[in-house]
C-alpha positions, 0 to 999 in steps of 0.5 A: 062668776064671770070667769066660770061662765067664760071657762064653760063657754070656751070648753063648749066651743072647744068640744064642738070644734073637736067633734067636727075635726078628728085625727083619725080617719073614721072611714079607714080606722081599725081598732087595736082588737079588730081583724087586720086581714086584708079586706078592702082596696089598697090592703096588702096580703102575702101569697104563699106560692106552692105550685107544682105541675106535671104533665105527660103525653104519650102516643104510639102507632103500629100500622102494617099492610100487605098485598100478595098476588100469585099466578100459577100456570101449568102445561103438559110439559112445563109449570110456570109460577109467578108471584108478586108481594108487597109488605110494609110495617110502621111503628112509631112512638112519642112521649112528652113529659114536662114538670115545673115547680115554684115555691115562694112568697109574694105580697099582693095588693087588693085592687077591688072588692066584688059584691060578694066580698071576694078580693081581686088581687094583683102582685109583682115581685122582681128578683135579680141574681147575678144579672139574671132578672126574674119577675113573678106576677100573680093575680086572681080572686081571694075569698076573705075566709081563706086568708089566715090570721097572719094575713096570708093565703095559699096560691092554691086557694086563689080563684082564676089565678094567673101566676107567671114567672119570667126570666131574662138574662144569660141563663134564659138566653142560653136556653133559646135555640139558635136559628141554625138549629131551627133550620136543621130541625125544619129540614129534619136533620136533627 
């Protein structure tokens, strides 16, 4: 009988200790059947970047002016005619077209959650190919409803999206204009 009382006492003491200590963090635990889409700070989600931009600006001017002055003098023996004329015409046209396209996937981290449940996200990805370094940065607000079941969201569904692609290396350096070119352009020689 003493062994049975000792066993029950030990079992009761063990149960009270295990109720206080657990291997699972109750605040961050998600069950196997729970929704595993990002919904709190520190969670990661995939951004499917599918951006295409196109802008076109066109302007044309057509101006002209003309001034004519004429005088005529007639005497019984002679006739004098005089005239002065000025004219001018100017035509000008300009067109600017710019297109850009970016298609990639970037992982982003939830930084904070707004009162209405929207997620503030930030992501950064660096890719180096043949010494050319490209960095993609993305930030903005994502509605939890726009996150798919595979924990991904389209970049077009990000509010206040800030998407930046920066390249540094031989290719991007070759795109920069030299100081000599800029001087000739300023002097309107190019």
